[in-house]
N, CA, C and O atoms as CSV, one atom per row, in Angstrom:
chain,resi,resn,atom,element,x,y,z
A,1,UNK,N,N,38.289,193.811,18.478
A,1,UNK,CA,C,39.478,193.378,17.756
A,1,UNK,C,C,40.494,194.508,17.675
A,1,UNK,O,O,40.136,195.669,17.479
A,2,UNK,N,N,41.744,194.157,17.825
A,2,UNK,CA,C,42.823,195.104,17.674
A,2,UNK,C,C,43.584,194.781,16.396
A,2,UNK,O,O,43.927,193.624,16.152
A,3,UNK,N,N,43.851,195.797,15.577
A,3,UNK,CA,C,44.579,195.612,14.307
A,3,UNK,C,C,46.052,195.971,14.538
A,3,UNK,O,O,46.391,197.078,14.956
A,4,UNK,N,N,46.898,195.002,14.251
A,4,UNK,CA,C,48.319,195.253,14.376
A,4,UNK,C,C,48.782,196.287,13.314
A,4,UNK,O,O,48.269,196.310,12.195
A,5,UNK,N,N,49.729,197.112,13.681
A,5,UNK,CA,C,50.181,198.174,12.766
A,5,UNK,C,C,50.939,197.659,11.587
A,5,UNK,O,O,50.987,198.322,10.551
A,6,UNK,N,N,51.558,196.457,11.709
A,6,UNK,CA,C,52.364,195.931,10.620
A,6,UNK,C,C,51.540,195.326,9.471
A,6,UNK,O,O,52.007,195.260,8.333
A,7,UNK,N,N,50.337,194.895,9.774
A,7,UNK,CA,C,49.555,194.218,8.766
A,7,UNK,C,C,48.087,194.441,9.030
A,7,UNK,O,O,47.617,194.146,10.129
A,8,UNK,N,N,47.368,194.933,8.100
A,8,UNK,CA,C,45.930,195.182,8.297
A,8,UNK,C,C,45.142,193.922,8.545
A,8,UNK,O,O,44.064,193.969,9.137
A,9,UNK,N,N,45.670,192.784,8.096
A,9,UNK,CA,C,44.940,191.521,8.236
A,9,UNK,C,C,45.209,190.806,9.551
A,9,UNK,O,O,44.520,189.844,9.889
A,10,UNK,N,N,46.204,191.269,10.293
A,10,UNK,CA,C,46.538,190.625,11.571
A,10,UNK,C,C,45.694,191.241,12.680
A,10,UNK,O,O,45.921,192.377,13.097
A,11,UNK,N,N,44.731,190.482,13.142
A,11,UNK,CA,C,43.842,190.922,14.225
A,11,UNK,C,C,44.065,190.080,15.445
A,11,UNK,O,O,44.263,188.868,15.366
A,12,UNK,N,N,44.028,190.765,16.614
A,12,UNK,CA,C,44.083,190.011,17.888
A,12,UNK,C,C,42.919,190.478,18.745
A,12,UNK,O,O,42.321,191.524,18.492
A,13,UNK,N,N,42.620,189.722,19.716
A,13,UNK,CA,C,41.551,190.069,20.663
A,13,UNK,C,C,41.966,191.257,21.486
A,13,UNK,O,O,43.154,191.403,21.774
A,14,UNK,N,N,41.045,192.118,21.880
A,14,UNK,CA,C,41.328,193.264,22.715
A,14,UNK,C,C,41.878,192.833,24.079
A,14,UNK,O,O,42.637,193.572,24.705
A,15,UNK,N,N,41.489,191.617,24.543
A,15,UNK,CA,C,41.995,191.177,25.804
A,15,UNK,C,C,43.488,190.838,25.748
A,15,UNK,O,O,44.131,190.715,26.791
A,16,UNK,N,N,44.040,190.687,24.548
A,16,UNK,CA,C,45.462,190.374,24.384
A,16,UNK,C,C,46.269,191.634,24.258
A,16,UNK,O,O,47.497,191.552,24.249
A,17,UNK,N,N,45.657,192.808,24.158
A,17,UNK,CA,C,46.350,194.061,24.071
A,17,UNK,C,C,46.791,194.455,25.469
A,17,UNK,O,O,46.009,194.392,26.417
A,18,UNK,N,N,48.060,194.867,25.593
A,18,UNK,CA,C,48.652,195.286,26.880
A,18,UNK,C,C,48.585,194.222,27.943
A,18,UNK,O,O,48.398,194.522,29.123
A,19,UNK,N,N,48.737,192.970,27.530
A,19,UNK,CA,C,48.692,191.884,28.532
A,19,UNK,C,C,50.087,191.361,28.892
A,19,UNK,O,O,50.212,190.413,29.666
A,20,UNK,N,N,51.153,191.989,28.321
A,20,UNK,CA,C,52.516,191.570,28.597
A,20,UNK,C,C,53.063,190.530,27.681
A,20,UNK,O,O,54.229,190.155,27.802
A,21,UNK,N,N,52.247,190.040,26.751
A,21,UNK,CA,C,52.663,189.052,25.770
A,21,UNK,C,C,52.576,189.686,24.378
A,21,UNK,O,O,51.523,190.188,23.986
A,22,UNK,N,N,53.685,189.661,23.634
A,22,UNK,CA,C,53.746,190.256,22.337
A,22,UNK,C,C,53.055,189.330,21.321
A,22,UNK,O,O,53.560,188.254,21.001
A,23,UNK,N,N,51.893,189.774,20.823
A,23,UNK,CA,C,51.132,188.994,19.829
A,23,UNK,C,C,51.342,189.496,18.418
A,23,UNK,O,O,51.251,188.709,17.475
A,24,UNK,N,N,51.619,190.772,18.236
A,24,UNK,CA,C,51.853,191.334,16.918
A,24,UNK,C,C,53.349,191.254,16.597
A,24,UNK,O,O,54.189,191.373,17.489
A,25,UNK,N,N,53.674,191.051,15.308
A,25,UNK,CA,C,55.046,190.949,14.891
A,25,UNK,C,C,55.804,192.255,15.128
A,25,UNK,O,O,57.000,192.237,15.417
A,26,UNK,N,N,55.116,193.376,15.005
A,26,UNK,CA,C,55.763,194.695,15.208
A,26,UNK,C,C,55.650,195.170,16.661
A,26,UNK,O,O,56.027,196.301,16.966
A,27,UNK,N,N,55.150,194.345,17.538
A,27,UNK,CA,C,54.988,194.681,19.000
A,27,UNK,C,C,53.966,195.787,19.252
A,27,UNK,O,O,53.945,196.336,20.354
A,28,UNK,N,N,53.153,196.127,18.325
A,28,UNK,CA,C,52.211,197.248,18.472
A,28,UNK,C,C,51.122,196.930,19.500
A,28,UNK,O,O,50.463,197.852,19.981
A,29,UNK,N,N,50.916,195.686,19.843
A,29,UNK,CA,C,49.903,195.369,20.843
A,29,UNK,C,C,50.407,195.678,22.257
A,29,UNK,O,O,49.605,195.835,23.177
A,30,UNK,N,N,51.700,195.763,22.432
A,30,UNK,CA,C,52.278,196.071,23.761
A,30,UNK,C,C,52.929,197.462,23.780
A,30,UNK,O,O,52.970,198.114,24.823
A,31,UNK,N,N,53.427,197.904,22.651
A,31,UNK,CA,C,54.114,199.210,22.566
A,31,UNK,C,C,53.211,200.212,21.940
A,31,UNK,O,O,53.300,200.464,20.738
A,32,UNK,N,N,52.338,200.795,22.723
A,32,UNK,CA,C,51.416,201.814,22.185
A,32,UNK,C,C,51.119,202.742,23.335
A,32,UNK,O,O,51.565,202.517,24.460
A,33,UNK,N,N,50.344,203.816,23.046
A,33,UNK,CA,C,50.031,204.862,24.005
A,33,UNK,C,C,49.221,204.369,25.206
A,33,UNK,O,O,49.322,204.930,26.297
A,34,UNK,N,N,48.427,203.333,25.005
A,34,UNK,CA,C,47.599,202.821,26.083
A,34,UNK,C,C,48.320,201.917,27.082
A,34,UNK,O,O,47.858,201.772,28.214
A,35,UNK,N,N,49.414,201.321,26.699
A,35,UNK,CA,C,50.089,200.330,27.536
A,35,UNK,C,C,51.037,201.016,28.583
A,35,UNK,O,O,51.213,200.493,29.683
A,36,UNK,N,N,51.619,202.139,28.244
A,36,UNK,CA,C,52.559,202.853,29.136
A,36,UNK,C,C,53.668,201.885,29.627
A,36,UNK,O,O,53.796,201.637,30.826
A,37,UNK,N,N,54.438,201.361,28.707
A,37,UNK,CA,C,55.531,200.457,29.057
A,37,UNK,C,C,56.727,201.256,29.494
A,37,UNK,O,O,57.015,202.310,28.926
A,38,UNK,N,N,57.441,200.761,30.516
A,38,UNK,CA,C,58.657,201.357,31.021
A,38,UNK,C,C,59.758,200.340,30.969
A,38,UNK,O,O,59.487,199.140,30.909
A,39,UNK,N,N,60.967,200.773,30.990
A,39,UNK,CA,C,62.096,199.867,31.084
A,39,UNK,C,C,62.072,199.186,32.438
A,39,UNK,O,O,62.227,197.967,32.506
A,40,UNK,N,N,61.890,199.912,33.490
A,40,UNK,CA,C,61.774,199.373,34.854
A,40,UNK,C,C,60.356,199.551,35.263
A,40,UNK,O,O,59.950,200.676,35.553
A,41,UNK,N,N,59.565,198.495,35.303
A,41,UNK,CA,C,58.110,198.570,35.476
A,41,UNK,C,C,57.686,199.065,36.850
A,41,UNK,O,O,56.760,199.871,36.938
A,42,UNK,N,N,58.331,198.610,37.937
A,42,UNK,CA,C,57.885,198.895,39.315
A,42,UNK,C,C,58.701,200.017,39.916
A,42,UNK,O,O,59.899,200.143,39.664
A,43,UNK,N,N,58.036,200.827,40.713
A,43,UNK,CA,C,58.746,201.970,41.326
A,43,UNK,C,C,59.824,201.463,42.291
A,43,UNK,O,O,60.846,202.128,42.461
A,44,UNK,N,N,59.627,200.326,42.914
A,44,UNK,CA,C,60.644,199.804,43.839
A,44,UNK,C,C,61.929,199.490,43.105
A,44,UNK,O,O,63.025,199.734,43.610
A,45,UNK,N,N,61.784,198.939,41.894
A,45,UNK,CA,C,62.939,198.619,41.089
A,45,UNK,C,C,63.681,199.899,40.609
A,45,UNK,O,O,64.909,199.973,40.596
A,46,UNK,N,N,62.869,200.879,40.224
A,46,UNK,CA,C,63.459,202.150,39.815
A,46,UNK,C,C,64.251,202.791,40.966
A,46,UNK,O,O,65.380,203.245,40.779
A,47,UNK,N,N,63.644,202.817,42.141
A,47,UNK,CA,C,64.319,203.399,43.310
A,47,UNK,C,C,65.581,202.614,43.651
A,47,UNK,O,O,66.619,203.215,43.927
A,48,UNK,N,N,65.513,201.314,43.638
A,48,UNK,CA,C,66.646,200.456,43.931
A,48,UNK,C,C,67.788,200.701,42.950
A,48,UNK,O,O,68.952,200.751,43.346
A,49,UNK,N,N,67.456,200.852,41.685
A,49,UNK,CA,C,68.505,201.091,40.650
A,49,UNK,C,C,69.168,202.453,40.899
A,49,UNK,O,O,70.388,202.563,40.777
A,50,UNK,N,N,68.408,203.476,41.237
A,50,UNK,CA,C,69.007,204.782,41.518
A,50,UNK,C,C,69.905,204.704,42.737
A,50,UNK,O,O,71.042,205.174,42.709
A,51,UNK,N,N,69.396,204.110,43.811
A,51,UNK,CA,C,70.164,204.041,45.070
A,51,UNK,C,C,71.413,203.220,44.923
A,51,UNK,O,O,72.499,203.638,45.325
A,52,UNK,N,N,71.256,202.040,44.339
A,52,UNK,CA,C,72.433,201.142,44.140
A,52,UNK,C,C,73.435,201.783,43.194
A,52,UNK,O,O,74.639,201.711,43.438
A,53,UNK,N,N,72.967,202.406,42.120
A,53,UNK,CA,C,73.872,203.024,41.169
A,53,UNK,C,C,74.692,204.127,41.827
A,53,UNK,O,O,75.903,204.203,41.617
A,54,UNK,N,N,74.039,204.995,42.632
A,54,UNK,CA,C,74.777,206.073,43.285
A,54,UNK,C,C,75.739,205.524,44.311
A,54,UNK,O,O,76.877,205.990,44.371
A,55,UNK,N,N,75.346,204.556,45.125
A,55,UNK,CA,C,76.245,203.996,46.119
A,55,UNK,C,C,77.419,203.280,45.494
A,55,UNK,O,O,78.556,203.432,45.942
A,56,UNK,N,N,77.155,202.513,44.478
A,56,UNK,CA,C,78.241,201.743,43.805
A,56,UNK,C,C,79.244,202.707,43.162
A,56,UNK,O,O,80.451,202.494,43.273
A,57,UNK,N,N,78.768,203.759,42.493
A,57,UNK,CA,C,79.697,204.728,41.829
A,57,UNK,C,C,80.542,205.422,42.887
A,57,UNK,O,O,81.761,205.521,42.751
A,58,UNK,N,N,79.893,205.898,43.935
A,58,UNK,CA,C,80.633,206.639,44.971
A,58,UNK,C,C,81.665,205.759,45.689
A,58,UNK,O,O,82.840,206.116,45.769
A,59,UNK,N,N,81.226,204.628,46.200
A,59,UNK,CA,C,82.137,203.838,47.001
A,59,UNK,C,C,83.242,203.147,46.179
A,59,UNK,O,O,84.378,203.034,46.639
A,60,UNK,N,N,82.907,202.690,44.977
A,60,UNK,CA,C,83.916,202.075,44.160
A,60,UNK,C,C,84.833,203.117,43.571
A,60,UNK,O,O,86.013,202.842,43.355
A,61,UNK,N,N,84.325,204.310,43.305
A,61,UNK,CA,C,85.207,205.406,42.876
A,61,UNK,C,C,86.208,205.713,43.941
A,61,UNK,O,O,87.388,205.881,43.632
A,62,UNK,N,N,85.794,205.795,45.194
A,62,UNK,CA,C,86.708,206.049,46.299
A,62,UNK,C,C,87.723,204.899,46.437
A,62,UNK,O,O,88.908,205.140,46.667
A,63,UNK,N,N,87.248,203.646,46.293
A,63,UNK,CA,C,88.147,202.495,46.429
A,63,UNK,C,C,89.183,202.492,45.324
A,63,UNK,O,O,90.348,202.195,45.588
A,64,UNK,N,N,88.814,202.804,44.130
A,64,UNK,CA,C,89.735,202.811,42.985
A,64,UNK,C,C,90.791,203.946,43.185
A,64,UNK,O,O,91.990,203.710,43.035
A,65,UNK,N,N,90.338,205.135,43.512
A,65,UNK,CA,C,91.272,206.255,43.719
A,65,UNK,C,C,92.213,205.925,44.875
A,65,UNK,O,O,93.420,206.139,44.760
A,66,UNK,N,N,91.692,205.414,45.975
A,66,UNK,CA,C,92.530,205.012,47.114
A,66,UNK,C,C,93.543,203.946,46.740
A,66,UNK,O,O,94.703,203.994,47.149
A,67,UNK,N,N,93.079,202.977,45.948
A,67,UNK,CA,C,93.950,201.910,45.514
A,67,UNK,C,C,95.066,202.430,44.594
A,67,UNK,O,O,96.206,201.971,44.662
A,68,UNK,N,N,94.719,203.383,43.746
A,68,UNK,CA,C,95.769,203.950,42.857
A,68,UNK,C,C,96.778,204.761,43.645
A,68,UNK,O,O,97.961,204.761,43.305
A,69,UNK,N,N,96.335,205.464,44.707
A,69,UNK,CA,C,97.254,206.259,45.509
A,69,UNK,C,C,98.188,205.333,46.304
A,69,UNK,O,O,99.388,205.593,46.394
A,70,UNK,N,N,97.647,204.267,46.872
A,70,UNK,CA,C,98.457,203.383,47.652
A,70,UNK,C,C,99.294,202.364,46.824
A,70,UNK,O,O,100.136,201.648,47.365
A,71,UNK,N,N,99.035,202.329,45.519
A,71,UNK,CA,C,99.780,201.434,44.680
A,71,UNK,C,C,101.276,201.764,44.616
A,71,UNK,O,O,102.117,200.885,44.427
A,72,UNK,N,N,101.577,203.028,44.773
A,72,UNK,CA,C,102.989,203.438,44.724
A,72,UNK,C,C,103.802,202.928,45.901
A,72,UNK,O,O,105.020,202.778,45.805
A,73,UNK,N,N,103.130,202.665,47.005
A,73,UNK,CA,C,103.827,202.265,48.222
A,73,UNK,C,C,103.981,200.761,48.379
A,73,UNK,O,O,104.393,200.292,49.440
A,74,UNK,N,N,103.659,200.002,47.350
A,74,UNK,CA,C,103.800,198.549,47.436
A,74,UNK,C,C,105.286,198.165,47.425
A,74,UNK,O,O,106.041,198.630,46.571
A,75,UNK,N,N,105.701,197.319,48.370
A,75,UNK,CA,C,107.080,196.962,48.529
A,75,UNK,C,C,107.433,195.643,47.857
A,75,UNK,O,O,108.582,195.416,47.477
A,76,UNK,N,N,106.424,194.766,47.714
A,76,UNK,CA,C,106.699,193.463,47.045
A,76,UNK,C,C,105.778,193.295,45.832
A,76,UNK,O,O,104.755,193.960,45.670
A,77,UNK,N,N,106.214,192.376,45.015
A,77,UNK,CA,C,105.422,192.125,43.812
A,77,UNK,C,C,104.070,191.511,44.063
A,77,UNK,O,O,103.117,191.777,43.331
A,78,UNK,N,N,103.974,190.676,45.112
A,78,UNK,CA,C,102.688,190.036,45.415
A,78,UNK,C,C,101.643,191.043,45.926
A,78,UNK,O,O,100.456,190.933,45.618
A,79,UNK,N,N,102.105,192.011,46.701
A,79,UNK,CA,C,101.162,193.030,47.181
A,79,UNK,C,C,100.763,193.929,46.046
A,79,UNK,O,O,99.609,194.355,45.986
A,80,UNK,N,N,101.672,194.238,45.135
A,80,UNK,CA,C,101.358,195.016,43.948
A,80,UNK,C,C,100.309,194.263,43.097
A,80,UNK,O,O,99.372,194.871,42.580
A,81,UNK,N,N,100.476,192.964,42.963
A,81,UNK,CA,C,99.548,192.131,42.188
A,81,UNK,C,C,98.171,192.143,42.808
A,81,UNK,O,O,97.172,192.293,42.105
A,82,UNK,N,N,98.104,191.982,44.162
A,82,UNK,CA,C,96.810,191.960,44.849
A,82,UNK,C,C,96.095,193.295,44.781
A,82,UNK,O,O,94.890,193.345,44.534
A,83,UNK,N,N,96.815,194.356,44.995
A,83,UNK,CA,C,96.201,195.694,44.943
A,83,UNK,C,C,95.777,196.000,43.514
A,83,UNK,O,O,94.764,196.673,43.321
A,84,UNK,N,N,96.489,195.547,42.530
A,84,UNK,CA,C,96.099,195.782,41.127
A,84,UNK,C,C,94.773,195.051,40.810
A,84,UNK,O,O,93.895,195.590,40.136
A,85,UNK,N,N,94.662,193.820,41.314
A,85,UNK,CA,C,93.423,193.073,41.135
A,85,UNK,C,C,92.254,193.762,41.832
A,85,UNK,O,O,91.147,193.805,41.296
A,86,UNK,N,N,92.498,194.302,43.028
A,86,UNK,CA,C,91.432,195.007,43.767
A,86,UNK,C,C,90.975,196.239,42.981
A,86,UNK,O,O,89.785,196.550,42.932
A,87,UNK,N,N,91.949,196.943,42.360
A,87,UNK,CA,C,91.610,198.104,41.569
A,87,UNK,C,C,90.828,197.723,40.343
A,87,UNK,O,O,89.894,198.438,39.979
A,88,UNK,N,N,91.171,196.601,39.667
A,88,UNK,CA,C,90.438,196.134,38.515
A,88,UNK,C,C,89.007,195.760,38.871
A,88,UNK,O,O,88.073,196.105,38.147
A,89,UNK,N,N,88.831,195.054,39.988
A,89,UNK,CA,C,87.463,194.735,40.423
A,89,UNK,C,C,86.678,195.958,40.754
A,89,UNK,O,O,85.492,196.040,40.434
A,90,UNK,N,N,87.323,196.938,41.403
A,90,UNK,CA,C,86.643,198.192,41.702
A,90,UNK,C,C,86.227,198.921,40.431
A,90,UNK,O,O,85.137,199.490,40.370
A,91,UNK,N,N,87.094,198.908,39.410
A,91,UNK,CA,C,86.763,199.533,38.122
A,91,UNK,C,C,85.528,198.868,37.480
A,91,UNK,O,O,84.629,199.533,36.966
A,92,UNK,N,N,85.528,197.525,37.536
A,92,UNK,CA,C,84.378,196.803,36.961
A,92,UNK,C,C,83.099,197.139,37.713
A,92,UNK,O,O,82.064,197.386,37.095
A,93,UNK,N,N,83.160,197.150,39.036
A,93,UNK,CA,C,81.950,197.494,39.835
A,93,UNK,C,C,81.517,198.953,39.571
A,93,UNK,O,O,80.326,199.258,39.500
A,94,UNK,N,N,82.508,199.834,39.430
A,94,UNK,CA,C,82.213,201.233,39.135
A,94,UNK,C,C,81.442,201.357,37.801
A,94,UNK,O,O,80.465,202.100,37.705
A,95,UNK,N,N,81.896,200.623,36.794
A,95,UNK,CA,C,81.190,200.631,35.519
A,95,UNK,C,C,79.780,200.099,35.621
A,95,UNK,O,O,78.874,200.603,34.957
A,96,UNK,N,N,79.579,199.055,36.472
A,96,UNK,CA,C,78.219,198.521,36.673
A,96,UNK,C,C,77.323,199.580,37.331
A,96,UNK,O,O,76.136,199.688,37.025
A,97,UNK,N,N,77.924,200.356,38.240
A,97,UNK,CA,C,77.131,201.441,38.869
A,97,UNK,C,C,76.757,202.529,37.820
A,97,UNK,O,O,75.647,203.061,37.829
A,98,UNK,N,N,77.688,202.828,36.950
A,98,UNK,CA,C,77.435,203.774,35.874
A,98,UNK,C,C,76.296,203.224,34.982
A,98,UNK,O,O,75.393,203.963,34.590
A,99,UNK,N,N,76.361,201.925,34.675
A,99,UNK,CA,C,75.275,201.288,33.885
A,99,UNK,C,C,73.928,201.428,34.544
A,99,UNK,O,O,72.946,201.760,33.882
A,100,UNK,N,N,73.861,201.173,35.879
A,100,UNK,CA,C,72.620,201.314,36.606
A,100,UNK,C,C,72.095,202.726,36.573
A,100,UNK,O,O,70.889,202.932,36.441
A,101,UNK,N,N,72.976,203.710,36.690
A,101,UNK,CA,C,72.568,205.131,36.635
A,101,UNK,C,C,72.063,205.502,35.240
A,101,UNK,O,O,71.080,206.230,35.100
A,102,UNK,N,N,72.735,205.002,34.230
A,102,UNK,CA,C,72.311,205.329,32.834
A,102,UNK,C,C,70.942,204.699,32.565
A,102,UNK,O,O,70.067,205.332,31.973
A,103,UNK,N,N,70.761,203.423,33.012
A,103,UNK,CA,C,69.492,202.759,32.849
A,103,UNK,C,C,68.377,203.508,33.605
A,103,UNK,O,O,67.280,203.681,33.075
A,104,UNK,N,N,68.654,203.942,34.820
A,104,UNK,CA,C,67.679,204.680,35.592
A,104,UNK,C,C,67.359,206.026,34.986
A,104,UNK,O,O,66.209,206.466,34.988
A,105,UNK,N,N,68.398,206.687,34.459
A,105,UNK,CA,C,68.169,208.008,33.822
A,105,UNK,C,C,67.318,207.859,32.584
A,105,UNK,O,O,66.378,208.631,32.393
A,106,UNK,N,N,67.616,206.885,31.731
A,106,UNK,CA,C,66.796,206.675,30.519
A,106,UNK,C,C,65.361,206.323,30.863
A,106,UNK,O,O,64.438,206.774,30.184
A,107,UNK,N,N,65.150,205.522,31.910
A,107,UNK,CA,C,63.797,205.134,32.279
A,107,UNK,C,C,63.040,206.311,32.881
A,107,UNK,O,O,61.854,206.480,32.596
A,108,UNK,N,N,63.691,207.127,33.704
A,108,UNK,CA,C,62.979,208.198,34.411
A,108,UNK,C,C,62.869,209.496,33.606
A,108,UNK,O,O,61.871,210.210,33.700
A,109,UNK,N,N,63.910,209.793,32.809
A,109,UNK,CA,C,63.939,211.135,32.155
A,109,UNK,C,C,63.689,211.037,30.652
A,109,UNK,O,O,62.881,211.801,30.124
A,110,UNK,N,N,64.335,210.150,29.970
A,110,UNK,CA,C,64.254,210.120,28.498
A,110,UNK,C,C,62.968,209.487,28.033
A,110,UNK,O,O,62.187,210.126,27.328
A,111,UNK,N,N,62.722,208.217,28.420
A,111,UNK,CA,C,61.614,207.478,27.872
A,111,UNK,C,C,60.323,207.615,28.696
A,111,UNK,O,O,59.234,207.647,28.123
A,112,UNK,N,N,60.428,207.695,30.007
A,112,UNK,CA,C,59.333,207.761,30.921
A,112,UNK,C,C,58.383,206.612,30.700
A,112,UNK,O,O,58.774,205.463,30.904
A,113,UNK,N,N,57.161,206.860,30.294
A,113,UNK,CA,C,56.146,205.807,30.144
A,113,UNK,C,C,56.063,205.202,28.734
A,113,UNK,O,O,55.157,204.419,28.446
A,114,UNK,N,N,56.991,205.560,27.874
A,114,UNK,CA,C,56.904,205.058,26.478
A,114,UNK,C,C,58.229,204.755,25.927
A,114,UNK,O,O,58.690,205.476,25.043
A,115,UNK,N,N,58.898,203.716,26.392
A,115,UNK,CA,C,60.247,203.399,25.900
A,115,UNK,C,C,60.170,202.666,24.563
A,115,UNK,O,O,61.192,202.537,23.888
A,116,UNK,N,N,59.010,202.187,24.160
A,116,UNK,CA,C,58.890,201.512,22.879
A,116,UNK,C,C,59.073,202.398,21.680
A,116,UNK,O,O,59.573,201.943,20.652
A,117,UNK,N,N,58.697,203.607,21.773
A,117,UNK,CA,C,58.727,204.537,20.638
A,117,UNK,C,C,60.053,205.167,20.531
A,117,UNK,O,O,60.279,205.983,19.638
């Protein structure tokens, strides 16, 4: 039997500990030293987040800077409008890349195998 940390009377079977289903109200059956929970569980997902984050930040950063430089040379209002929209989409994608890098950094460096604590 496993005793949940929130209540001495709340017992669960040992087979329910670290099974991916939260049985305790305080999540102590899944968030403990034995379970080694990560934000990104599989190494493939961690690698993909790092790679995609770096690529997205670099390429969208270049696209935004290039768009801002060429924005001055717009001769008509419609081209200015289209280039402005492209810059806005690039900024949004850039921020998504930053989010992926922050998520990857917190998973790999800050929390490692124990993001619950």
